[in-house]
TIRO-2110 file (N, C-alpha, C; in Angstrom, 1 decimal):
// TIRO-2110
-120.2, 10.2, 0.4, N, 1, A
-120.9, 10.3, -0.8, CA, 1, A
-120.3, 11.5, -1.6, C, 1, A
-120.0, 11.2, -2.9, N, 2, A
-119.4, 12.2, -3.7, CA, 2, A
-120.6, 13.1, -4.2, C, 2, A
-120.4, 14.4, -4.1, N, 3, A
-121.4, 15.4, -4.5, CA, 3, A
-120.9, 16.1, -5.7, C, 3, A
-121.9, 16.4, -6.6, N, 4, A
-121.6, 17.2, -7.7, CA, 4, A
-122.2, 18.6, -7.5, C, 4, A
-121.3, 19.6, -7.3, N, 5, A
-121.8, 21.0, -7.1, CA, 5, A
-121.5, 21.7, -8.4, C, 5, A
-122.6, 22.4, -8.8, N, 6, A
-122.5, 23.1, -10.1, CA, 6, A
-122.7, 24.6, -10.0, C, 6, A
-122.1, 25.3, -11.0, N, 7, A
-122.3, 26.7, -11.2, CA, 7, A
-123.0, 26.8, -12.5, C, 7, A
-124.1, 27.6, -12.6, N, 8, A
-124.8, 27.8, -13.8, CA, 8, A
-124.8, 29.2, -14.2, C, 8, A
-124.2, 29.5, -15.4, N, 9, A
-124.1, 30.8, -15.9, CA, 9, A
-125.4, 31.5, -15.9, C, 9, A
-125.4, 32.8, -15.4, N, 10, A
-126.7, 33.6, -15.4, CA, 10, A
-127.5, 33.3, -14.2, C, 10, A
-127.2, 32.3, -13.3, N, 11, A
-128.0, 32.1, -12.1, CA, 11, A
-127.0, 32.2, -10.9, C, 11, A
-127.4, 33.1, -10.0, N, 12, A
-126.5, 33.3, -8.8, CA, 12, A
-126.4, 32.1, -7.9, C, 12, A
-125.3, 32.0, -7.2, N, 13, A
-125.2, 30.9, -6.3, CA, 13, A
-124.7, 29.6, -6.9, C, 13, A
-124.8, 28.5, -6.1, N, 14, A
-124.4, 27.2, -6.5, CA, 14, A
-125.5, 26.2, -6.4, C, 14, A
-125.4, 25.1, -7.1, N, 15, A
-126.5, 24.1, -7.2, CA, 15, A
-125.9, 22.7, -7.0, C, 15, A
-126.7, 21.9, -6.4, N, 16, A
-126.3, 20.5, -6.2, CA, 16, A
-127.1, 19.6, -7.2, C, 16, A
-126.4, 18.7, -7.9, N, 17, A
-127.1, 17.9, -8.8, CA, 17, A
-127.9, 16.9, -8.0, C, 17, A
-129.2, 16.8, -8.3, N, 18, A
-130.1, 15.9, -7.6, CA, 18, A
-130.5, 14.7, -8.5, C, 18, A
-130.8, 14.9, -9.7, N, 19, A
-131.3, 13.9, -10.6, CA, 19, A
-131.2, 14.3, -12.1, C, 19, A
-131.5, 13.3, -12.9, N, 20, A
-131.6, 13.6, -14.4, CA, 20, A
-133.0, 13.4, -14.8, C, 20, A
-133.4, 14.3, -15.7, N, 21, A
-134.7, 14.2, -16.4, CA, 21, A
-134.3, 13.9, -17.9, C, 21, A
-135.4, 13.7, -18.7, N, 22, A
-135.1, 13.3, -20.1, CA, 22, A
-134.2, 14.3, -20.8, C, 22, A
-134.5, 15.6, -20.7, N, 23, A
-133.7, 16.6, -21.5, CA, 23, A
-133.1, 17.6, -20.6, C, 23, A
-132.9, 17.3, -19.3, N, 24, A
-132.3, 18.3, -18.3, CA, 24, A
-131.8, 17.6, -17.1, C, 24, A
-131.1, 18.4, -16.3, N, 25, A
-130.6, 17.9, -15.0, CA, 25, A
-131.5, 18.6, -14.0, C, 25, A
-131.8, 17.9, -12.9, N, 26, A
-132.6, 18.5, -11.8, CA, 26, A
-131.6, 19.0, -10.8, C, 26, A
-131.5, 20.2, -10.5, N, 27, A
-130.6, 20.8, -9.5, CA, 27, A
-131.3, 21.4, -8.3, C, 27, A
-130.6, 21.5, -7.2, N, 28, A
-131.2, 22.1, -6.0, CA, 28, A
-130.3, 23.3, -5.6, C, 28, A
-130.9, 24.4, -5.4, N, 29, A
-130.1, 25.6, -5.0, CA, 29, A
-129.5, 25.4, -3.6, C, 29, A
-128.3, 25.8, -3.5, N, 30, A
-127.6, 25.7, -2.2, CA, 30, A
-127.8, 27.1, -1.5, C, 30, A
-129.0, 27.5, -1.3, N, 31, A
-129.3, 28.7, -0.5, CA, 31, A
-130.4, 28.3, 0.4, C, 31, A
-131.0, 29.3, 1.1, N, 32, A
-132.1, 29.1, 2.1, CA, 32, A
-133.3, 28.4, 1.5, C, 32, A
-133.6, 28.6, 0.2, N, 33, A
-134.8, 28.1, -0.4, CA, 33, A
-134.7, 26.6, -0.7, C, 33, A
-133.5, 26.1, -1.1, N, 34, A
-133.3, 24.7, -1.5, CA, 34, A
-134.3, 24.3, -2.6, C, 34, A
-134.6, 25.3, -3.4, N, 35, A
-135.6, 25.1, -4.5, CA, 35, A
-134.9, 24.2, -5.6, C, 35, A
-135.7, 23.3, -6.1, N, 36, A
-135.3, 22.5, -7.2, CA, 36, A
-135.8, 23.0, -8.5, C, 36, A
-134.8, 23.1, -9.5, N, 37, A
-135.2, 23.6, -10.8, CA, 37, A
-134.5, 22.7, -11.9, C, 37, A
-135.0, 22.8, -13.1, N, 38, A
-134.3, 22.1, -14.2, CA, 38, A
-133.2, 22.9, -14.8, C, 38, A
-132.1, 22.3, -15.2, N, 39, A
-131.0, 22.9, -15.9, CA, 39, A
-130.9, 22.2, -17.2, C, 39, A
-131.0, 23.0, -18.3, N, 40, A
-131.0, 22.4, -19.6, CA, 40, A
-129.7, 22.4, -20.3, C, 40, A
-129.6, 21.7, -21.4, N, 41, A
-128.3, 21.6, -22.1, CA, 41, A
-127.9, 23.0, -22.7, C, 41, A
-128.8, 23.9, -22.9, N, 42, A
-128.5, 25.2, -23.4, CA, 42, A
-127.9, 26.1, -22.3, C, 42, A
-128.0, 25.7, -21.0, N, 43, A
-127.4, 26.5, -19.9, CA, 43, A
-125.9, 26.1, -19.9, C, 43, A
-125.1, 27.1, -19.5, N, 44, A
-123.7, 26.8, -19.3, CA, 44, A
-123.5, 26.3, -17.9, C, 44, A
-123.4, 25.0, -17.8, N, 45, A
-123.3, 24.3, -16.5, CA, 45, A
-121.9, 23.8, -16.3, C, 45, A
-121.3, 24.2, -15.2, N, 46, A
-119.9, 23.7, -14.9, CA, 46, A
-119.8, 23.2, -13.5, C, 46, A
-119.2, 22.0, -13.4, N, 47, A
-119.0, 21.4, -12.1, CA, 47, A
-117.8, 22.2, -11.4, C, 47, A
-117.9, 22.5, -10.1, N, 48, A
-116.8, 23.1, -9.5, CA, 48, A
-115.5, 22.3, -9.5, C, 48, A
-115.7, 21.0, -9.6, N, 49, A
-114.5, 20.1, -9.6, CA, 49, A
-113.7, 20.3, -10.9, C, 49, A
-114.4, 20.9, -11.9, N, 50, A
-113.7, 21.0, -13.2, CA, 50, A
-113.1, 22.4, -13.5, C, 50, A
-113.1, 23.3, -12.4, N, 51, A
-112.6, 24.6, -12.5, CA, 51, A
-111.2, 24.7, -11.9, C, 51, A
-110.4, 25.5, -12.5, N, 52, A
-109.0, 25.8, -11.9, CA, 52, A
-108.8, 27.3, -11.9, C, 52, A
-107.8, 27.6, -11.0, N, 53, A
-107.4, 29.0, -10.9, CA, 53, A
-106.0, 29.2, -11.6, C, 53, A
-105.8, 30.3, -12.2, N, 54, A
-104.6, 30.6, -12.9, CA, 54, A
-103.5, 30.9, -11.9, C, 54, A
-102.3, 30.4, -12.1, N, 55, A
-101.1, 30.8, -11.3, CA, 55, A
-100.0, 31.1, -12.3, C, 55, A
-98.8, 31.5, -11.7, N, 56, A
-97.7, 31.8, -12.5, CA, 56, A
-97.1, 30.6, -13.2, C, 56, A
-97.4, 29.4, -12.7, N, 57, A
-96.9, 28.2, -13.3, CA, 57, A
-98.0, 27.4, -13.8, C, 57, A
-98.5, 26.3, -13.1, N, 58, A
-99.6, 25.5, -13.6, CA, 58, A
-100.9, 26.0, -13.0, C, 58, A
-102.0, 25.7, -13.6, N, 59, A
-103.3, 26.0, -13.0, CA, 59, A
-103.6, 25.1, -11.8, C, 59, A
-104.2, 25.7, -10.8, N, 60, A
-104.5, 24.9, -9.6, CA, 60, A
-106.0, 24.6, -9.5, C, 60, A
-106.3, 23.3, -9.3, N, 61, A
-107.8, 23.0, -9.2, CA, 61, A
-108.5, 23.8, -8.1, C, 61, A
-109.7, 24.2, -8.4, N, 62, A
-110.5, 25.0, -7.5, CA, 62, A
-110.6, 24.3, -6.1, C, 62, A
-110.7, 22.9, -6.1, N, 63, A
-110.8, 22.2, -4.9, CA, 63, A
-109.6, 22.4, -4.0, C, 63, A
-108.4, 22.5, -4.6, N, 64, A
-107.2, 22.8, -3.8, CA, 64, A
-107.2, 24.2, -3.2, C, 64, A
-107.7, 25.2, -4.0, N, 65, A
-107.8, 26.5, -3.5, CA, 65, A
-108.9, 26.6, -2.4, C, 65, A
-110.0, 26.0, -2.6, N, 66, A
-111.0, 26.0, -1.5, CA, 66, A
-110.5, 25.3, -0.2, C, 66, A
-109.7, 24.2, -0.4, N, 67, A
-109.1, 23.5, 0.8, CA, 67, A
-108.1, 24.5, 1.5, C, 67, A
-107.3, 25.2, 0.7, N, 68, A
-106.4, 26.2, 1.3, CA, 68, A
-107.1, 27.3, 2.1, C, 68, A
-108.3, 27.7, 1.5, N, 69, A
-109.1, 28.7, 2.1, CA, 69, A
-109.7, 28.2, 3.4, C, 69, A
-110.1, 26.9, 3.4, N, 70, A
-110.6, 26.3, 4.6, CA, 70, A
-109.6, 26.2, 5.7, C, 70, A
-108.3, 25.9, 5.3, N, 71, A
-107.2, 25.9, 6.3, CA, 71, A
-107.0, 27.3, 6.9, C, 71, A
-107.0, 28.3, 6.0, N, 72, A
-106.8, 29.7, 6.5, CA, 72, A
-107.9, 30.1, 7.4, C, 72, A
-109.1, 29.8, 7.1, N, 73, A
-110.3, 30.2, 7.9, CA, 73, A
-110.7, 29.2, 9.0, C, 73, A
-109.9, 28.2, 9.1, N, 74, A
-110.1, 27.1, 10.1, CA, 74, A
-111.6, 26.5, 10.0, C, 74, A
-112.0, 26.4, 8.8, N, 75, A
-113.3, 25.7, 8.5, CA, 75, A
-114.5, 26.6, 8.7, C, 75, A
-114.3, 27.9, 9.0, N, 76, A
-115.4, 28.8, 9.2, CA, 76, A
-115.6, 29.7, 7.9, C, 76, A
-116.6, 30.5, 7.9, N, 77, A
-116.9, 31.4, 6.8, CA, 77, A
-115.7, 32.3, 6.6, C, 77, A
-115.6, 32.9, 5.4, N, 78, A
-114.5, 33.8, 5.1, CA, 78, A
-114.5, 35.0, 6.0, C, 78, A
-113.3, 35.4, 6.5, N, 79, A
-113.2, 36.6, 7.4, CA, 79, A
-113.3, 37.9, 6.7, C, 79, A
-113.4, 37.9, 5.3, N, 80, A
-113.4, 39.1, 4.5, CA, 80, A
-114.8, 39.2, 3.9, C, 80, A
-115.4, 40.4, 3.8, N, 81, A
-116.7, 40.6, 3.2, CA, 81, A
-116.4, 41.0, 1.7, C, 81, A
-116.7, 40.0, 0.8, N, 82, A
-116.3, 40.3, -0.6, CA, 82, A
-117.1, 41.4, -1.2, C, 82, A
-118.2, 41.8, -0.6, N, 83, A
-119.0, 42.9, -1.2, CA, 83, A
-118.4, 44.3, -0.8, C, 83, A
-117.8, 44.4, 0.4, N, 84, A
-117.3, 45.6, 0.9, CA, 84, A
-115.8, 45.8, 0.7, C, 84, A
-115.1, 44.7, 0.4, N, 85, A
-113.7, 44.8, 0.4, CA, 85, A
-113.2, 45.5, -0.9, C, 85, A
-112.1, 46.3, -0.8, N, 86, A
-111.6, 46.9, -2.0, CA, 86, A
-110.8, 45.9, -2.8, C, 86, A
-110.4, 46.2, -4.1, N, 87, A
-109.7, 45.3, -4.9, CA, 87, A
-108.4, 44.9, -4.3, C, 87, A
-107.7, 45.9, -3.7, N, 88, A
-106.4, 45.6, -3.0, CA, 88, A
-106.6, 44.7, -1.9, C, 88, A
-107.6, 44.8, -1.1, N, 89, A
-107.9, 44.0, 0.1, CA, 89, A
-108.2, 42.5, -0.4, C, 89, A
-109.0, 42.4, -1.5, N, 90, A
-109.3, 41.1, -2.1, CA, 90, A
-108.0, 40.4, -2.5, C, 90, A
-107.1, 41.1, -3.2, N, 91, A
-105.9, 40.5, -3.7, CA, 91, A
-104.9, 40.1, -2.6, C, 91, A
-104.9, 41.0, -1.6, N, 92, A
-104.0, 40.7, -0.4, CA, 92, A
-104.6, 39.4, 0.3, C, 92, A
-105.9, 39.3, 0.5, N, 93, A
-106.5, 38.1, 1.1, CA, 93, A
-106.2, 36.9, 0.2, C, 93, A
-106.4, 37.0, -1.1, N, 94, A
-106.3, 35.9, -2.0, CA, 94, A
-104.8, 35.4, -2.0, C, 94, A
-103.9, 36.3, -1.8, N, 95, A
-102.4, 36.0, -1.8, CA, 95, A
-102.1, 35.1, -0.6, C, 95, A
-102.9, 35.2, 0.4, N, 96, A
-102.7, 34.3, 1.6, CA, 96, A
-103.1, 32.8, 1.2, C, 96, A
-104.1, 32.7, 0.3, N, 97, A
-104.6, 31.4, 0.0, CA, 97, A
-103.8, 30.8, -1.2, C, 97, A
-103.5, 31.6, -2.2, N, 98, A
-102.8, 31.1, -3.3, CA, 98, A
-101.7, 32.2, -3.7, C, 98, A
-100.5, 32.1, -3.0, N, 99, A
-99.5, 33.1, -3.1, CA, 99, A
-99.0, 33.4, -4.6, C, 99, A
-99.0, 32.4, -5.4, N, 100, A
-98.5, 32.6, -6.8, CA, 100, A
-99.6, 32.7, -7.8, C, 100, A
-100.7, 33.2, -7.4, N, 101, A
-101.8, 33.4, -8.4, CA, 101, A
-101.4, 34.4, -9.5, C, 101, A
-101.9, 34.2, -10.7, N, 102, A
-101.5, 35.1, -11.8, CA, 102, A
-102.3, 36.4, -11.7, C, 102, A
-101.6, 37.5, -11.3, N, 103, A
-102.2, 38.8, -11.0, CA, 103, A
-102.8, 39.4, -12.3, C, 103, A
-102.4, 39.0, -13.5, N, 104, A
-102.9, 39.5, -14.7, CA, 104, A
-104.2, 38.8, -15.1, C, 104, A
-104.3, 37.5, -14.9, N, 105, A
-105.5, 36.8, -15.4, CA, 105, A
-106.6, 36.5, -14.3, C, 105, A
-106.2, 36.6, -13.0, N, 106, A
-107.2, 36.5, -12.0, CA, 106, A
-107.8, 37.9, -11.6, C, 106, A
-109.1, 38.1, -11.9, N, 107, A
-109.7, 39.4, -11.7, CA, 107, A
-110.3, 39.4, -10.3, C, 107, A
-110.6, 40.7, -9.8, N, 108, A
-111.3, 40.9, -8.6, CA, 108, A
-112.6, 40.1, -8.5, C, 108, A
-113.3, 40.1, -9.6, N, 109, A
-114.6, 39.4, -9.7, CA, 109, A
-114.5, 37.9, -9.5, C, 109, A
-113.3, 37.4, -9.9, N, 110, A
-113.1, 35.9, -9.7, CA, 110, A
-112.9, 35.7, -8.2, C, 110, A
-112.1, 36.5, -7.5, N, 111, A
-111.9, 36.4, -6.1, CA, 111, A
-113.2, 36.5, -5.3, C, 111, A
-114.0, 37.5, -5.7, N, 112, A
-115.3, 37.7, -5.0, CA, 112, A
-116.2, 36.4, -5.2, C, 112, A
-116.2, 35.9, -6.4, N, 113, A
-117.0, 34.7, -6.6, CA, 113, A
-116.5, 33.5, -5.8, C, 113, A
-115.2, 33.4, -5.7, N, 114, A
-114.6, 32.3, -5.0, CA, 114, A
-115.0, 32.4, -3.5, C, 114, A
-114.9, 33.6, -2.9, N, 115, A
-115.3, 33.8, -1.5, CA, 115, A
-116.8, 33.5, -1.3, C, 115, A
-117.6, 34.0, -2.3, N, 116, A
-119.0, 33.7, -2.2, CA, 116, A
-119.3, 32.2, -2.2, C, 116, A
-118.7, 31.5, -3.2, N, 117, A
-118.9, 30.1, -3.3, CA, 117, A
-118.4, 29.3, -2.0, C, 117, A
-117.3, 29.7, -1.5, N, 118, A
-116.7, 29.1, -0.3, CA, 118, A
-117.7, 29.3, 0.9, C, 118, A
-118.3, 30.5, 1.0, N, 119, A
-119.2, 30.7, 2.1, CA, 119, A
-120.5, 29.9, 1.9, C, 119, A
-121.0, 29.7, 0.7, N, 120, A
-122.2, 28.9, 0.4, CA, 120, A
-121.9, 27.5, 0.8, C, 120, A
-120.7, 27.0, 0.4, N, 121, A
-120.4, 25.6, 0.7, CA, 121, A
-120.3, 25.3, 2.2, C, 121, A
-119.6, 26.2, 2.9, N, 122, A
-119.4, 26.1, 4.3, CA, 122, A
-120.8, 26.1, 5.0, C, 122, A
-121.7, 27.0, 4.6, N, 123, A
-123.0, 27.2, 5.2, CA, 123, A
-123.8, 25.9, 5.0, C, 123, A
-123.5, 25.1, 3.9, N, 124, A
-124.2, 23.9, 3.6, CA, 124, A
-123.5, 22.7, 4.2, C, 124, A
-122.5, 22.9, 4.9, N, 125, A
-121.8, 21.7, 5.6, CA, 125, A
-120.9, 21.0, 4.6, C, 125, A
-120.6, 21.6, 3.5, N, 126, A
-119.7, 20.9, 2.5, CA, 126, A
-118.3, 21.5, 2.7, C, 126, A
-117.5, 20.8, 3.4, N, 127, A
-116.1, 21.3, 3.6, CA, 127, A
-115.0, 20.3, 3.3, C, 127, A
-115.4, 19.1, 2.9, N, 128, A
-114.3, 18.1, 2.5, CA, 128, A
-114.2, 18.2, 1.0, C, 128, A
-113.5, 19.2, 0.6, N, 129, A
-113.4, 19.6, -0.8, CA, 129, A
-112.6, 18.5, -1.6, C, 129, A
-111.7, 17.9, -1.0, N, 130, A
-110.9, 16.9, -1.8, CA, 130, A
-111.6, 15.6, -2.0, C, 130, A
-112.4, 15.1, -1.1, N, 131, A
-113.1, 13.9, -1.2, CA, 131, A
-114.5, 14.0, -1.8, C, 131, A
-115.2, 15.0, -1.4, N, 132, A
-116.6, 15.1, -1.8, CA, 132, A
-116.8, 15.5, -3.2, C, 132, A
-115.9, 16.3, -3.8, N, 133, A
-116.0, 16.9, -5.1, CA, 133, A
-114.8, 16.6, -6.0, C, 133, A
-114.8, 15.4, -6.6, N, 134, A
-113.8, 15.0, -7.5, CA, 134, A
-114.1, 15.4, -8.9, C, 134, A
-113.1, 15.6, -9.7, N, 135, A
-113.4, 15.9, -11.1, CA, 135, A
-114.3, 14.9, -11.8, C, 135, A
-115.1, 15.3, -12.7, N, 136, A
-116.0, 14.4, -13.4, CA, 136, A
-115.3, 13.9, -14.7, C, 136, A
-115.9, 12.8, -15.2, N, 137, A
-115.4, 12.3, -16.5, CA, 137, A
-116.5, 12.4, -17.5, C, 137, A
-116.4, 13.2, -18.5, N, 138, A
-117.4, 13.4, -19.5, CA, 138, A
-118.7, 14.0, -19.0, C, 138, A
-119.6, 13.1, -18.5, N, 139, A
-120.8, 13.6, -17.8, CA, 139, A
-120.5, 14.1, -16.4, C, 139, A
-121.4, 14.9, -15.9, N, 140, A
-121.2, 15.3, -14.5, CA, 140, A
-121.4, 14.2, -13.5, C, 140, A
-122.3, 13.3, -13.8, N, 141, A
-122.5, 12.1, -12.9, CA, 141, A
-122.8, 10.9, -13.8, C, 141, A
-122.1, 9.8, -13.6, N, 142, A
-122.3, 8.7, -14.4, CA, 142, A
-123.1, 7.6, -13.7, C, 142, A
-124.4, 7.7, -13.8, N, 143, A
-125.3, 6.8, -13.1, CA, 143, A
-125.3, 5.4, -13.7, C, 143, A
-124.9, 5.3, -14.9, N, 144, A
-124.8, 4.0, -15.6, CA, 144, A
-123.9, 3.0, -14.9, C, 144, A
-122.7, 3.5, -14.4, N, 145, A
-121.8, 2.6, -13.8, CA, 145, A
-122.4, 2.0, -12.5, C, 145, A
-123.1, 2.9, -11.8, N, 146, A
-123.7, 2.4, -10.5, CA, 146, A
-124.8, 1.4, -10.7, C, 146, A
-125.5, 1.4, -11.9, N, 147, A
-126.5, 0.4, -12.2, CA, 147, A
-126.0, -0.9, -12.7, C, 147, A
-124.8, -0.9, -13.2, N, 148, A
-124.3, -2.2, -13.8, CA, 148, A
-123.9, -3.2, -12.8, C, 148, A
END
């Protein structure tokens, strides 16, 4: 089953798209609470499949970066604590995942968020990044095609 995992600006963590309402999306938090909340059109909602990381050449899809991280960590949670690690430690760790990342445009906060998201996904059993989370077309989920 293809899953749509979302990041919502101003809300910590990640969310899974559950359903659509008339003027919103119904999302479920990927934390201990699994609380369902509405996400509105005014929220900045981004599918993880639509995010890329800057490199010295082309941008690399986040799914490829997460897959590299899974390979490095052998499918387990990250071996680095993003809250306690120094900026140099974060960059050294990230260089193992994406050696040619753009050191000017990728900030420490981006690396911290990536590690946090990876840990959330692994904790929720979402580790097949290539298959489960493909880029979306226009809408995040196109239910109309399934109904036709």
